[in-house]
C-alpha angles and dihedrals in degrees: 000000000000089000090058095053095080089049092051091048089049093050094048089047092053094045091051091049092051092048091049093049093048090049093052090049091050088057093057112079110228131180106214134173117255121270145167120289114275137208125235116275098355095051111187098345094107090059096058096073121181093309104047094176092059092043092054089049093055092046114111110252130208100187135330096306131061127186121218129183107213102189103297094339119094117219134193118208114203115200106175137066093228094052091046089051089050091052101045095038109037099022100032095129093055093049096036098106130084130218115278097234115197094232094043089056090061098045093046100044092254096325097312091142117104089231094058108023117113117257111266142087095317093050093048091052093049092048089050091053089048095050097043100036110031107018102049117127089249095051092045092049091050087067094051095099094056091046089055091047094050093046092050090049091050090051090050090053091052090050093051092053094058131153088019125091112273122215097222096179091057092043094050090046088054092046094054091048092052093053094045095046093046090051091047095041101032093179090074121105125226109286098013092116094042094055094050108094088177090065090054093049091052093049091048092053091049092052091047092050093050095043105044125088114281119184092211090065091063101027107029094181087064097060091112087077090072089069089064106033095059098254097111091048091051091047093053092044092052094043092049087051092054091048093052091046095052093046097055 
């Protein structure tokens, strides 16, 4: 019985915190788009299913905007080109950020990457460095030779597979990875990345970690659970592998 007391206290504390948060939110008047009915605590998470894009398509819509409560994270679903244009053109600064995903924070040194950093002074400075230092016409042209080499190698692979069926999606993905990696790690020779099945395994695990359901993305205050369900361990292992790969 004594071992259950801390769990009971923790449950009561969490329940009280949720009730107080909900009470504070109810006191703030908000004009939100319509959306499907939600459950306490989890909101609309149960309605997404395994194929969220199809579930959203089937949701009844009353207009071009739909509001969803994904755990403790509010979400806005846009379902028309005109409304998307309005958001990204006239309100681009308001919607310029991206979700601070739990796994992405670890892989990007706490969102230091230009692709995930929140809009602000840091992002503008990094973008300036990228445009003036890496994406100038001269620098892009300097990578022309390796692009030609990789495209030629990809075409040779397609030729060698004839008359069998060729998975172009996988091949194009591999081609883009090869070009990027050779540009970033210039010491590599043509085909080095392609022949490394280990590289593909690392990349697949990274994509799986960033794409799978993570409770901390919807309930940030429950991130501590990842220390016990194996997520933190997998993140650290994958991150360490990338670090070792990039420093070779």
